C-alpha positions as CSV (number, residue, x, y, z in Angstrom):
1,M,0.2,0.0,-0.1
2,D,1.7,3.5,-1.0
3,R,0.9,6.6,0.8
4,G,-2.0,7.6,-1.4
5,Q,-3.9,4.4,-1.1
6,F,-3.0,4.8,2.7
7,Y,-4.5,8.2,3.2
8,L,-7.5,7.4,0.9
9,F,-8.8,4.4,3.3
10,I,-8.5,6.5,6.1
11,W,-10.9,8.9,4.9
12,S,-12.5,6.4,3.5
13,W,-12.9,5.2,6.9
14,T,-13.4,8.7,8.7
15,I,-16.9,8.9,6.1
16,L,-18.1,5.3,7.1
17,G,-18.1,6.4,10.5
18,L,-19.8,9.3,9.8
19,V,-22.6,7.5,8.1
20,I,-22.6,5.0,11.4
21,F,-22.4,8.1,13.6
22,I,-26.1,9.3,11.8
23,L,-27.5,5.7,12.1
24,L,-26.6,5.7,15.8
25,L,-28.6,8.6,16.7
26,F,-31.5,6.4,15.2
27,I,-30.4,2.9,16.6
28,T,-29.5,2.1,20.0
29,A,-26.6,-0.3,20.1
30,P,-28.1,-3.2,21.7
31,Y,-25.7,-4.2,25.1
32,G,-25.2,-3.4,28.8
33,R,-28.4,-1.7,30.0
34,H,-29.8,-1.5,26.4
35,S,-29.5,-5.3,25.6
36,R,-32.7,-6.3,24.3
37,K,-33.7,-10.0,22.1
38,G,-33.7,-10.6,18.9
39,W,-29.8,-9.5,17.8
40,G,-28.8,-13.6,17.8
41,P,-26.2,-15.4,20.2
42,T,-24.8,-13.8,23.3
43,I,-21.6,-14.1,25.0
44,P,-20.4,-13.5,28.8
45,N,-20.3,-9.2,29.3
46,R,-16.8,-9.6,30.5
47,F,-15.6,-11.8,27.9
48,G,-16.9,-9.4,25.5
49,W,-15.0,-6.6,26.5
50,V,-12.0,-8.7,26.1
51,I,-12.5,-9.8,22.6
52,M,-13.8,-6.1,22.0
53,E,-10.8,-4.4,23.2
54,L,-7.6,-6.6,22.5
55,P,-7.3,-6.7,18.5
56,S,-6.5,-3.0,18.8
57,L,-3.8,-3.4,21.4
58,L,-2.3,-6.6,19.1
59,V,-2.7,-5.0,16.0
60,F,-1.3,-1.5,17.1
61,V,1.9,-3.2,18.3
62,F,2.4,-5.6,15.2
63,F,2.4,-3.1,12.5
64,F,4.4,-0.5,14.8
65,L,7.0,-3.2,15.5
66,F,7.1,-4.6,12.0
67,G,6.3,-1.7,9.7
68,P,8.4,-1.2,6.6
69,K,10.8,1.5,8.3
70,Q,12.5,2.1,11.2
71,V,10.7,3.5,14.4
72,Q,11.7,7.4,15.3
73,P,12.7,7.7,18.6
74,V,10.2,10.3,19.5
75,T,7.2,7.8,18.3
76,W,8.2,5.7,21.3
77,I,6.4,8.0,23.5
78,F,2.9,7.8,21.3
79,F,3.5,3.9,21.5
80,A,3.5,4.1,24.9
81,L,0.3,6.4,25.4
82,Y,-1.8,4.1,22.8
83,V,-0.4,0.6,24.6
84,S,-0.9,1.9,28.1
85,H,-4.7,2.9,27.3
86,Y,-5.4,-0.6,25.5
87,T,-4.0,-2.5,28.3
88,N,-6.2,-1.2,30.6
89,R,-9.4,-1.5,28.3
90,S,-8.6,-4.9,27.3
91,V,-6.8,-6.6,30.1
92,I,-7.7,-4.6,33.6
93,Y,-10.7,-3.0,33.4
94,P,-12.8,-6.0,32.1
95,W,-11.6,-7.8,35.4
96,R,-12.4,-4.7,38.0
97,T,-16.3,-4.3,36.5
98,R,-19.0,-6.1,38.3
99,T,-21.0,-7.9,35.6
100,S,-21.0,-11.6,36.5
101,G,-23.9,-13.2,35.1
102,K,-24.3,-10.1,32.1
103,T,-24.2,-11.0,28.7
104,M,-23.5,-9.0,25.0
105,P,-24.8,-10.1,21.8
106,L,-21.8,-11.8,20.0
107,V,-22.7,-9.5,16.7
108,V,-21.9,-6.3,18.8
109,A,-18.7,-7.7,20.1
110,L,-17.8,-8.6,16.4
111,M,-18.4,-5.0,14.8
112,A,-16.8,-3.7,17.8
113,V,-13.6,-6.1,16.8
114,G,-13.9,-4.7,13.4
115,F,-14.0,-0.9,14.5
116,N,-10.5,-2.1,16.6
117,L,-8.6,-3.6,13.9
118,V,-9.1,-0.9,11.8
119,N,-8.1,1.8,14.3
120,G,-5.3,-0.3,15.7
121,F,-4.0,-1.0,12.0
122,I,-4.0,2.7,11.0
123,N,-2.2,4.1,13.8
124,G,0.3,1.6,14.3
125,Y,1.2,1.4,10.3
126,Y,1.2,5.1,10.1
127,F,3.8,5.7,12.4
128,S,5.8,2.8,10.7
129,A,5.0,3.4,7.1
130,F,4.3,6.8,6.5
131,S,5.0,9.2,9.9
132,R,5.8,12.8,9.6
133,V,9.6,13.2,11.1
134,Y,9.2,13.7,14.6
135,T,12.8,15.2,16.4
136,W,13.3,15.8,20.0
137,A,12.0,19.3,19.4
138,W,8.5,18.0,18.7
139,L,8.8,17.5,22.4
140,Y,8.5,21.3,22.9
141,D,5.8,22.0,20.2
142,A,2.8,23.7,21.4
143,R,0.6,21.1,19.7
144,F,2.4,18.0,21.7
145,I,2.1,20.0,24.9
146,I,-1.4,20.6,24.2
147,G,-2.4,17.4,23.2
148,M,-0.6,16.0,26.1
149,L,-2.2,17.9,28.7
150,L,-5.7,16.9,26.8
151,F,-4.6,13.3,26.4
152,G,-3.6,13.2,30.5
153,G,-7.1,14.9,31.5
154,G,-9.0,12.7,29.4
155,V,-7.5,9.8,30.6
156,F,-7.8,11.1,34.4
157,L,-11.5,12.3,33.3
158,N,-12.1,8.5,32.2
159,W,-10.9,6.5,35.1
160,W,-12.1,8.9,37.8
161,S,-15.5,7.9,36.0
162,D,-15.1,4.5,35.6
163,Q,-14.3,4.4,39.2
164,L,-17.1,5.9,40.9
165,L,-19.9,3.9,38.5
166,L,-17.6,0.6,39.8
167,N,-18.2,1.9,43.2
168,L,-22.1,1.7,42.8
169,R,-21.9,-2.0,42.5
170,K,-19.4,-2.4,46.1
171,G,-21.0,-5.2,48.5
172,G,-21.8,-7.0,45.8
173,K,-25.1,-4.7,44.8
174,R,-26.7,-5.5,41.3
175,G,-28.9,-3.6,38.7
176,Y,-28.5,0.1,38.5
177,Y,-28.1,3.4,40.5
178,I,-27.9,6.8,39.9
179,P,-24.1,7.8,40.3
180,R,-23.2,10.8,41.7
181,G,-20.1,13.1,42.6
182,G,-17.4,14.3,40.7
183,P,-18.1,15.0,37.2
184,F,-21.5,13.0,37.1
185,K,-22.4,16.6,38.6
186,W,-22.6,18.0,35.1
187,V,-23.1,14.9,32.7
188,S,-24.5,11.7,33.1
189,C,-21.6,10.1,31.0
190,P,-18.1,11.8,31.8
191,N,-16.5,8.4,31.3
192,F,-17.0,8.5,27.8
193,L,-15.6,12.4,27.4
194,G,-12.8,11.7,28.9
195,E,-12.3,9.1,26.1
196,I,-12.9,11.6,23.4
197,L,-10.8,14.3,24.9
198,E,-8.3,11.4,25.5
199,W,-7.8,10.7,21.7
200,T,-8.6,14.4,20.3
201,G,-5.5,14.9,22.4
202,F,-3.5,11.8,21.1
203,A,-4.7,13.3,17.3
204,I,-3.4,16.7,18.4
205,L,-0.2,15.9,20.0
206,T,1.2,13.4,17.0
207,W,-0.5,15.7,14.6
208,S,-1.1,12.5,12.3
209,P,-3.9,11.7,9.8
210,A,-4.5,8.3,11.4
211,A,-5.0,9.6,14.7
212,L,-7.3,12.2,13.8
213,A,-9.8,9.4,12.0
214,F,-9.4,7.6,15.4
215,A,-10.4,11.1,17.2
216,L,-13.6,11.5,14.9
217,W,-14.7,7.7,15.1
218,S,-14.3,7.9,19.2
219,F,-17.0,11.1,19.1
220,F,-19.4,9.3,16.6
221,N,-19.4,6.0,18.5
222,L,-19.4,7.9,22.3
223,V,-21.7,10.7,21.5
224,P,-24.9,8.7,20.6
225,R,-24.4,6.1,23.1
226,A,-24.0,8.8,25.9
227,L,-27.4,10.0,24.2
228,D,-28.8,6.8,24.7
229,H,-27.5,6.3,28.3
230,H,-28.8,10.1,29.0
231,K,-32.2,9.0,27.9
232,W,-32.3,6.0,29.7
233,Y,-31.5,7.5,33.1
234,R,-34.2,10.1,32.5
235,H,-36.6,7.1,32.2
236,T,-35.7,4.8,34.5
237,F,-35.2,7.2,37.9
238,E,-37.7,10.0,38.6
239,D,-35.2,11.7,40.7
240,Y,-32.8,12.2,38.2
241,P,-31.1,15.5,38.1
242,P,-32.5,17.9,35.9
243,E,-29.6,19.8,35.4
244,R,-27.4,17.4,33.8
245,K,-26.8,16.8,30.5
246,A,-25.6,13.8,28.4
247,I,-21.8,14.1,28.0
248,L,-20.9,17.9,27.3
249,P,-21.7,20.2,30.3
250,Y,-24.4,23.1,30.0
251,L,-24.5,22.0,26.0
252,L,-25.7,18.7,25.1
């Protein structure tokens, strides 16, 4: 694959993400609290998380390490950021969840596998085949500094929100509860907002089209899901805080 073909693939992939974004505004993905019958066989929720997220880690690492060109020293920082995120999402986080007995449709897990395979490929292959030149001066560039601040802030917000959600089921509790405190004061899904900020920061700090496509796909996927969660909360709990927005404080 030459540079022109690779970039065409990236932008075609991004346009597909926009189409799926529009569809997801009208169709609720059937897993988690939105699970429903009619979507075929199901698999344990925890196992589903692992097989959904692990491909992005493995594919990214493979193409980053075994691409056609030598890896630049600075891009090892990008490698560490990406790998740390997906190690948490695919290995650590699933075993921290309290989802015993819950399932998800196999077809949903497989669709997520496809999404993660492509994003892992385009990002890993970009840094090993078509990457811009990153000198050590890049670490002092405003794009790197701003991107790192956004990435770090997104990681913190995502982890903090996840922990607050996990705390809701301490002591063997089951079912769903209204999350309170911290960033949940303003939005229903701060964990999703954190992930969007994280990958937006990654796109800025790497200044790469592959990372930009990933950031846009994160937005396309997580905003409709946040809207669905918000609608579900308001419908399920009569005392749900009316001032909360779905994902963007005071806006959406």
